[in-house]
C-alpha positions in Angstrom: 0.1 -0.1 0.0 1.3 3.3 -1.0 1.2 6.0 1.8 1.9 9.6 1.5 2.2 11.7 4.7 1.7 15.6 4.6 3.6 17.3 7.4 3.5 21.3 7.6 4.9 22.1 10.9 6.9 20.9 13.9 3.6 20.3 15.9 2.0 17.9 13.4 5.3 16.1 12.8 5.8 15.3 16.6 2.1 13.9 16.6 2.8 11.8 13.4 5.8 10.1 14.8 4.5 6.9 16.3 2.5 6.3 13.1 5.5 7.0 10.9 7.6 4.5 12.9 4.9 1.8 12.4 4.4 2.3 8.7 8.2 2.5 8.1 8.7 -0.8 9.7 5.8 -2.7 8.0 6.7 -4.0 4.5 3.0 -3.9 3.7 3.5 0.0 3.2 5.5 2.0 0.9 5.9 5.2 2.7 6.7 8.9 1.4 7.0 12.0 3.4 6.2 15.5 1.8 7.3 18.4 4.1 6.1 22.0 3.5 4.8 25.1 5.4 7.1 26.2 8.3 9.3 23.0 8.0 11.1 24.9 5.2 11.1 28.5 6.9 14.5 29.4 8.5 12.6 32.2 10.4 10.6 29.5 12.1 13.7 27.2 12.9 13.9 25.2 9.6 12.4 22.0 11.3 12.9 20.1 8.1 16.3 19.1 10.0 14.2 17.9 12.9 12.6 15.3 10.5 15.9 14.1 8.9 17.8 14.3 12.2 15.4 11.7 13.7 16.4 9.3 10.8 13.4 9.9 8.5 13.9 10.6 4.9 11.8 13.4 3.4 10.8 12.4 -0.3 9.1 15.7 -1.3 9.3 19.5 -0.2 7.3 22.2 -1.2 8.0 25.9 0.0 4.9 27.8 0.7 5.1 30.1 3.7 5.6 33.9 3.7 7.6 35.6 6.6 5.0 38.4 7.3 1.9 37.5 9.3 -0.9 40.2 8.4 -4.3 38.6 7.2 -3.4 39.3 3.7 -0.1 37.5 4.0 -1.9 34.4 5.7 -4.4 34.5 2.6 -1.5 34.9 0.1 0.4 31.8 1.7 -2.8 29.9 1.4 -3.1 30.8 -2.3 0.5 30.0 -3.0 0.1 26.7 -1.3 -3.1 25.7 -3.3 -1.2 26.7 -6.4 2.0 24.6 -5.6 0.0 21.5 -4.6 -2.3 21.8 -7.7 1.0 21.0 -9.6 2.2 18.4 -7.2 -1.2 16.4 -7.5 -1.4 17.0 -11.1 1.9 14.9 -11.2 1.3 12.4 -8.4 -2.4 12.1 -7.7 -2.7 8.5 -9.0 0.5 7.3 -7.1 -0.8 7.1 -3.6 -3.4 4.8 -2.1 -3.9 7.1 1.1 -2.6 10.5 1.8 -2.6 11.3 5.6 -3.4 14.8 6.8 -3.5 16.1 10.3 -5.1 18.8 12.3 -6.2 22.3 11.4 -3.5 24.5 10.1 -4.3 26.8 7.0 -1.2 25.4 5.2 -2.6 21.8 5.5 -6.2 23.0 4.4 -4.7 24.6 1.3 -3.0 21.3 0.4 -6.1 19.5 0.8 -8.2 21.9 -1.1 -5.9 21.7 -4.0 -6.4 17.8 -3.9 -10.3 17.8 -4.0 -10.6 18.1 -8.0 -8.1 15.0 -8.2 -10.3 13.0 -5.8 -7.4 12.2 -3.5 -8.0 9.6 -0.8 -7.3 11.9 2.4 -7.2 10.4 5.8 -7.7 13.0 8.4 -6.3 12.8 12.1 -7.9 14.9 14.8 -11.0 15.9 13.1 -14.2 16.7 14.7 -12.6 19.0 17.2 -13.6 22.6 18.2 -11.5 25.7 18.6 -13.6 28.7 18.7 -10.8 31.2 19.2 -9.0 30.3 16.0 -9.7 30.4 12.3 -8.2 26.8 12.3 -11.7 25.6 13.6 -12.9 26.3 9.9 -9.8 25.0 8.3 -10.2 21.7 10.4 -13.7 21.1 9.2 -13.0 21.9 5.7 -10.3 19.1 5.8 -12.6 16.9 7.3 -15.2 17.3 4.6 -12.5 16.7 2.1 -11.4 13.6 3.5 -12.7 10.0 2.9 -11.1 8.3 6.1 -11.3 9.8 9.8 -9.4 9.0 12.9 -10.8 11.1 15.8 -9.5 11.2 19.4 -12.6 11.0 21.2 -16.3 9.6 20.7 -17.7 13.1 20.9 -15.5 14.0 17.9 -16.9 11.2 15.9 -20.2 12.7 16.6 -19.1 16.2 15.3 -17.7 14.4 12.0 -20.9 12.6 11.5 -22.9 16.1 11.9 -20.5 17.7 9.4 -21.4 15.1 6.8 -25.1 14.9 7.8 -24.9 11.0 8.1 -23.0 8.4 9.9 -19.4 7.9 8.5 -18.4 4.2 8.6 -14.8 5.2 7.9 -14.7 7.3 11.2 -12.5 5.5 13.9 -11.8 6.5 17.3 -8.3 6.0 18.4 -7.3 8.4 21.2 -4.6 11.1 20.7 -1.9 9.7 18.4 0.7 12.1 20.1 0.2 10.1 23.4 1.9 7.1 22.0 5.2 9.2 22.0 5.3 9.3 25.8 5.9 5.5 26.1 8.2 5.4 23.0 10.5 8.4 23.4 13.1 8.3 26.1 13.2 11.7 28.0 16.3 13.5 28.3 17.9 13.8 32.0 18.0 17.2 33.5 21.7 17.3 33.0 21.4 16.2 29.2 18.6 18.8 28.8 21.0 21.5 30.2 23.8 20.6 27.9 21.7 20.7 24.8 19.7 23.9 25.7 21.6 25.6 28.6 18.2 25.6 30.7 18.5 24.3 34.2 15.2 22.3 34.9 16.3 21.7 38.6 14.8 25.2 39.5 11.2 25.9 39.6 10.0 26.2 35.9 6.8 27.3 33.9 6.5 26.0 30.3 4.6 28.4 28.2 3.4 28.5 24.8 1.0 31.2 23.6 -0.2 31.7 20.1 -2.1 34.7 18.7 -6.0 34.3 18.6 -6.8 34.4 15.0 -10.5 35.2 15.5 -10.8 39.0 16.4 -7.0 39.3 15.5 -7.1 42.9 16.2 -6.9 42.3 20.0 -3.5 40.5 19.8 -1.5 43.8 20.5 -3.4 44.0 24.0 -2.9 40.2 24.5 0.7 40.1 23.8 1.1 43.1 26.2 -0.7 41.2 28.9 1.3 38.3 28.4 4.5 40.5 28.6 3.5 41.8 31.9 2.5 38.5 33.2 5.8 37.1 32.4 7.6 40.1 34.1 5.8 39.2 37.3 6.1 35.5 37.2 9.9 35.7 36.2 10.6 37.3 39.6 10.1 34.1 41.4 10.2 31.2 38.7 12.2 30.4 35.4 9.9 30.7 32.2 10.6 28.5 29.2 8.9 29.9 26.3 8.3 28.3 23.0 7.8 30.8 20.1 4.2 31.0 18.3 3.3 29.4 14.9 3.1 31.3 11.6 -0.3 32.7 12.5 -1.8 36.1 11.9 0.0 38.6 14.3 2.4 36.1 15.5 5.1 38.7 15.1 3.6 40.7 17.9 4.2 38.1 20.4 7.7 37.6 19.2 8.5 41.3 19.6 7.2 41.3 23.2 8.9 38.1 24.0 12.3 39.4 22.7 11.8 42.5 25.0 11.6 40.1 27.9 14.9 38.8 27.5 16.7 42.3 27.3 16.7 42.2 31.0 19.3 39.9 32.1 17.6 39.4 35.7 14.7 37.8 34.0 15.0 34.0 34.2 13.3 33.7 30.8 14.5 31.3 27.7 12.9 31.5 24.3 13.0 28.4 22.3 12.1 28.6 18.5 11.6 24.7 18.2 12.4 21.9 21.0 11.4 18.8 19.0 9.2 16.2 20.6 11.7 14.8 23.0 13.0 18.0 24.6 9.5 19.5 24.6 8.2 16.4 26.5 11.3 16.6 28.8 10.7 20.3 29.7 7.0 19.5 30.4 7.9 16.5 32.5 10.2 18.6 34.8 8.2 21.8 34.8 5.8 22.8 37.7 3.1 24.3 35.5 2.1 24.8 31.8 0.6 28.1 30.6 -0.7 28.7 27.2 -3.4 28.4 24.5 -2.1 25.4 22.8 -3.4 21.8 22.2 -0.5 20.3 23.9 -1.9 21.6 27.2 -5.2 20.4 26.5 -4.2 17.0 25.1 -0.7 16.1 26.5 -0.1 17.9 29.9 -2.5 15.6 31.8 -0.3 12.4 30.9 2.6 14.3 32.7 0.3 15.0 35.8 0.6 18.8 34.9 -2.0 21.5 35.7 -2.4 24.1 32.8 -3.6 27.9 32.7 -5.4 27.7 29.5 -5.6 31.4 28.3 -8.2 33.1 26.2 -10.5 31.5 23.6 -8.1 29.9 21.1 -9.0 26.4 22.6 -12.5 27.2 23.5 -14.8 24.3 22.7 -12.0 21.6 22.9 -13.0 18.9 25.5 -10.4 18.9 28.4 -9.8 17.3 31.8 -10.1 19.0 35.1 -6.4 19.8 35.2 -7.1 22.6 32.6 -8.0 25.9 34.1 -9.7 28.4 31.7 -8.6 32.1 32.3 -9.1 35.1 30.2 -6.3 37.2 28.8 -6.1 39.3 32.2 -3.0 39.9 34.1 -4.3 39.6 37.5 -6.2 36.2 36.9 -3.5 34.6 35.0 -0.8 35.4 37.7 -3.3 34.5 40.5 -4.2 31.3 38.9 -0.5 30.6 38.2 0.6 31.0 41.6 -2.3 28.8 43.0 -1.3 25.9 40.9 2.2 26.0 40.7 3.7 22.5 41.5 0.3 20.8 41.9 0.3 17.2 40.9 -2.8 16.0 38.6 -3.7 12.6 39.6 -6.7 11.9 37.3 -6.5 9.9 33.9 -5.9 11.6 30.6 -9.3 11.7 28.6 -7.3 11.6 25.3 -5.3 8.4 26.2 -7.0 5.4 24.9 -3.9 3.5 24.1 -2.1 2.4 21.0 -3.5 5.0 18.7 -0.8 4.5 16.0 -1.5 0.5 15.9 -5.4 1.3 15.7 -4.7 3.5 12.7 -2.6 0.8 10.8 -4.9 -1.9 11.6 -7.8 0.0 10.0 -6.0 1.1 6.7 -4.5 -2.5 6.2 -8.1 -3.7 5.6 -9.3 -0.7 3.4 
């Protein structure tokens, strides 16, 4: 069976990893990888290198991302991605039996949109979810509607997929969250090894922070970024902050500018990281005392590390989460108060997204298609 995996960013590649490993090691499959989006952007860390460093060969690359982040730039990147993938599908549409696509990024939606006229057999991972504070919500549903096979993380999301189509989808399968397979498969770094690689000492109290712009009502992002800047200045007086940089979203540069202002003051115990990779990101989460942000990793993965999460704003609004996640608006006083109250707390309940063996379930399904 000929399989193509589309990966557009550091985030989706980390999620794909358990599936890629199974497909690579099974002679039933002929696996190819296509990298595009921010993977090829030096501004965003050139994460194509992360893929090749992990021993995975990239068969195709397509450059699609513009550096600027105004709405018109995002729209232009979307259009450019459609045009380039139109050429790719024209030459390759009959080669692959299944094309895996994941998540909700605008780049992924553009690649899928270009494939619709070619009747590509897309298999969508993480459909049916809801994130009301991001335009990704629209892109996710559009990818779902263009796909013929669906792998969702929870039963509630299968219900949503059925609602989108207006009928039951026999090719919709509940697997749990694929990224959680990584926790048992990837050996975490020791604190000493992590320090050697990143120069960050996880022996001291640390907060892991990942905050992206809100792309619904994007005109508010200047105020949101300023709020986070002020929060970081307060928190950094007592703890170390490890901040991973935002995606290529509308107004992402605003957050980057405020983050770079933070590290001007040498007294601030603040580290900015463009791209950790899955192993280092999970290691940092494991040893941190709290997670702050508005990213899916806080919703889906943090519970498996027994971490509490301060989930800020509306970006993830509508996505199901455990009671380790505390929803807080973009307000300095509330963010700092809830952060202080939950620092170091251990979450003892199960992760609702962990059903076990998601990659294996996906492989078992596609083998009999």
